[in-house]
C-alpha positions as CSV (number, residue, x, y, z in Angstrom):
1,M,-15.1,26.4,341.9
2,A,-14.9,26.6,338.1
3,S,-17.0,23.8,336.6
4,D,-16.2,21.7,333.6
5,G,-19.1,22.8,331.5
6,P,-21.3,25.7,332.7
7,T,-24.7,26.0,331.2
8,G,-26.1,28.8,333.3
9,D,-28.9,29.0,335.8
10,D,-32.4,30.2,335.0
11,E,-31.3,33.8,334.9
12,G,-28.3,33.3,332.6
13,L,-24.6,32.9,332.7
14,V,-21.9,35.6,333.0
15,L,-18.5,34.4,331.6
16,F,-15.4,36.4,332.5
17,V,-12.3,36.1,330.3
18,C,-8.7,37.2,330.7
19,E,-5.4,35.6,329.6
20,G,-4.3,33.1,332.2
21,N,-7.5,32.6,334.2
22,V,-5.7,32.8,337.5
23,A,-5.9,36.6,338.3
24,R,-8.4,39.0,336.6
25,S,-11.1,36.7,335.4
26,A,-10.7,34.3,338.3
27,F,-11.0,37.3,340.7
28,A,-14.2,38.4,338.9
29,E,-15.6,34.9,339.1
30,A,-14.9,34.5,342.8
31,V,-16.5,37.9,343.7
32,M,-19.5,37.7,341.4
33,A,-20.3,34.1,342.0
34,S,-20.8,35.1,345.7
35,R,-22.6,38.4,345.0
36,L,-25.0,37.0,342.3
37,S,-25.9,33.7,343.8
38,G,-29.1,35.0,345.2
39,L,-30.2,36.3,341.8
40,G,-30.1,32.9,340.1
41,V,-27.2,34.1,337.8
42,A,-24.4,31.7,337.1
43,V,-20.8,32.9,336.9
44,A,-17.8,31.3,335.2
45,S,-14.4,32.2,333.8
46,A,-11.7,31.1,331.4
47,G,-8.5,32.2,329.8
48,T,-7.4,32.8,326.2
49,R,-4.0,31.2,327.2
50,A,-5.0,29.6,330.5
51,V,-2.6,28.1,333.0
52,V,-4.9,25.1,332.8
53,D,-5.9,23.5,336.2
54,A,-3.9,26.1,338.2
55,D,-5.5,27.6,341.3
56,L,-6.4,31.2,341.8
57,D,-3.3,33.3,342.3
58,P,-2.9,33.8,346.0
59,L,-3.0,37.6,345.7
60,A,-6.2,37.4,343.7
61,R,-7.6,35.1,346.3
62,T,-6.8,37.5,349.0
63,A,-8.3,40.4,347.1
64,A,-11.5,38.4,346.6
65,E,-11.8,37.1,350.1
66,R,-11.5,40.7,351.5
67,L,-14.7,41.3,349.6
68,V,-16.8,38.2,349.9
69,G,-15.2,35.9,352.5
70,E,-13.8,32.4,351.9
71,V,-13.4,31.5,348.2
72,A,-14.0,27.9,347.0
73,P,-11.2,25.9,345.3
74,F,-10.6,27.0,341.8
75,R,-9.2,25.4,338.6
76,A,-8.2,27.5,335.6
77,R,-9.4,26.5,332.2
78,Q,-8.8,27.3,328.6
79,L,-11.4,29.4,326.7
80,V,-13.1,27.3,324.0
81,T,-16.3,27.7,322.0
82,E,-18.2,25.3,324.2
83,L,-17.7,27.7,327.1
84,I,-18.7,30.8,325.2
85,E,-21.9,29.5,323.6
86,P,-24.0,29.1,326.8
87,A,-23.0,32.5,328.1
88,G,-25.5,35.3,328.2
89,V,-22.7,37.8,328.3
90,V,-18.9,37.5,327.9
91,L,-16.9,40.1,329.8
92,C,-13.2,40.4,329.0
93,A,-10.4,42.1,330.8
94,T,-9.2,43.8,327.6
95,R,-10.6,44.7,324.2
96,A,-8.0,42.5,322.5
97,Q,-9.5,39.5,324.5
98,R,-12.9,40.6,323.4
99,D,-11.8,40.3,319.8
100,E,-10.4,36.9,320.5
101,V,-13.7,35.7,321.8
102,A,-15.4,37.1,318.7
103,R,-13.0,35.1,316.5
104,L,-13.7,31.9,318.4
105,S,-17.4,32.4,318.4
106,P,-18.7,35.0,315.9
107,R,-22.2,34.5,317.0
108,A,-21.3,35.8,320.5
109,M,-20.0,39.1,319.2
110,S,-23.1,41.1,320.1
111,R,-22.9,39.9,323.8
112,T,-19.2,40.2,324.2
113,F,-17.7,43.3,325.8
114,A,-14.6,44.6,327.6
115,L,-15.6,44.6,331.2
116,R,-15.0,48.3,331.8
117,D,-16.8,49.3,328.5
118,F,-19.7,47.3,329.8
119,G,-19.7,49.0,333.2
120,T,-19.6,52.4,331.5
121,L,-22.6,51.5,329.3
122,L,-24.6,50.3,332.3
123,A,-23.8,53.4,334.2
124,H,-25.7,55.5,331.7
125,W,-29.0,53.4,332.0
126,D,-32.0,55.5,333.0
127,G,-33.1,52.8,335.4
128,H,-36.4,51.9,333.8
129,T,-36.2,51.5,330.0
130,V,-35.7,48.0,328.7
131,S,-36.4,46.9,325.1
132,G,-38.3,43.7,324.4
133,D,-39.8,41.2,326.7
134,V,-39.1,42.0,330.3
135,D,-39.8,38.4,331.3
136,A,-36.5,37.4,329.7
137,P,-33.6,36.1,331.9
138,L,-31.8,38.8,333.9
139,V,-28.6,38.4,332.0
140,T,-30.4,38.9,328.7
141,L,-32.0,42.1,330.0
142,L,-28.6,43.2,331.2
143,V,-27.1,42.9,327.7
144,R,-30.1,44.8,326.2
145,V,-29.6,47.6,328.6
146,A,-25.9,47.9,327.7
147,A,-26.6,47.5,323.9
148,A,-29.1,50.3,324.0
149,E,-26.4,52.7,325.3
150,R,-23.9,51.9,322.5
151,G,-23.3,55.0,320.4
152,L,-24.6,57.3,323.1
153,V,-21.6,57.0,325.5
154,P,-18.3,58.7,324.6
155,W,-15.7,56.3,323.3
156,M,-12.6,55.7,325.4
157,S,-9.2,54.5,324.3
158,A,-8.1,50.9,325.1
159,D,-5.6,52.2,327.5
160,A,-8.4,53.7,329.6
161,V,-10.5,50.5,329.4
162,D,-8.1,47.5,329.6
163,V,-7.5,46.0,333.0
164,A,-3.8,45.6,333.4
165,D,-2.5,42.0,334.0
166,P,-1.2,41.9,337.6
167,Y,0.1,38.3,337.4
168,G,3.7,38.2,338.8
169,R,3.8,41.9,339.5
170,G,3.3,42.0,343.2
171,A,0.6,43.2,345.6
172,S,0.4,46.7,344.3
173,A,-0.5,45.4,340.9
174,F,-3.4,43.3,342.4
175,D,-4.6,46.4,344.3
176,R,-4.7,48.2,341.0
177,M,-6.6,45.3,339.3
178,R,-9.2,45.5,342.1
179,E,-9.6,49.2,341.7
180,Q,-10.0,48.9,338.0
181,M,-12.5,46.1,338.1
182,L,-14.7,46.7,341.1
183,P,-16.7,49.7,339.8
184,S,-17.9,47.7,336.8
185,L,-18.6,44.6,338.9
186,Q,-20.6,46.7,341.3
187,Q,-22.5,48.3,338.3
188,I,-23.4,44.8,337.0
189,E,-24.7,43.7,340.4
190,D,-26.7,47.0,340.9
191,V,-28.3,46.8,337.5
192,L,-29.2,43.1,337.8
193,I,-30.9,43.9,341.1
194,A,-32.8,46.8,339.6
195,L,-33.8,44.7,336.6
196,R,-35.2,42.0,338.9
197,G,-37.3,44.7,340.6
198,L,-38.4,46.2,337.3
199,R,-39.5,42.8,336.0
200,G,-41.3,42.0,339.2
201,S,-43.2,45.3,339.0
202,H,-44.3,44.6,335.4
203,Q,-45.4,41.1,336.3
204,G,-47.3,42.4,339.3
205,A,-49.1,45.0,337.2
206,R,-50.2,42.3,334.8
207,R,-51.6,40.2,337.6
208,A,-53.4,43.0,339.3
209,P,-57.2,42.8,338.9
210,R,-58.7,45.5,336.7
211,P,-61.3,47.8,338.2
């Protein structure tokens, strides 16, 4: 269920953003809250023009429940600066929404991405190189991985990146939404798991007695 003021767990907060917060970002929250719960990563969502207090669209709920089982009650909320500031990364359905987040909170610009841009960046990670302190929260490491790939990955047009809004457009539109979003969501989960393992290996090496 969407909370009133997320602050993130020890491993950081992922905030998903779309327009109404009843379809795309709500779907992403429902799926990833379930998938990332064991990693200590918090997940939330909001809308740039939210249908405030509305439940998850029934078709979005069905799409999520096919993947993760029963989804908790949900309440849509409006995107405000107070929701952006605690987030370790902000992932938007479209590049235009990414720009709206940056206007609301310029300090968050470096950790705000269109979801599918973010997934593409993560897909180019070599699996072992992370800049800076590897003891940082997982979401911080995730952003570092993506940021390191900027400029190295071919640029795609917004049409190829934006997740189309399925709201009010029927089941086929929600099927398309799921197909557009799932590869990036899976990439996020996979890289977070890999980062946890990498961090554990580094910590273990430091604790190992020297001969």
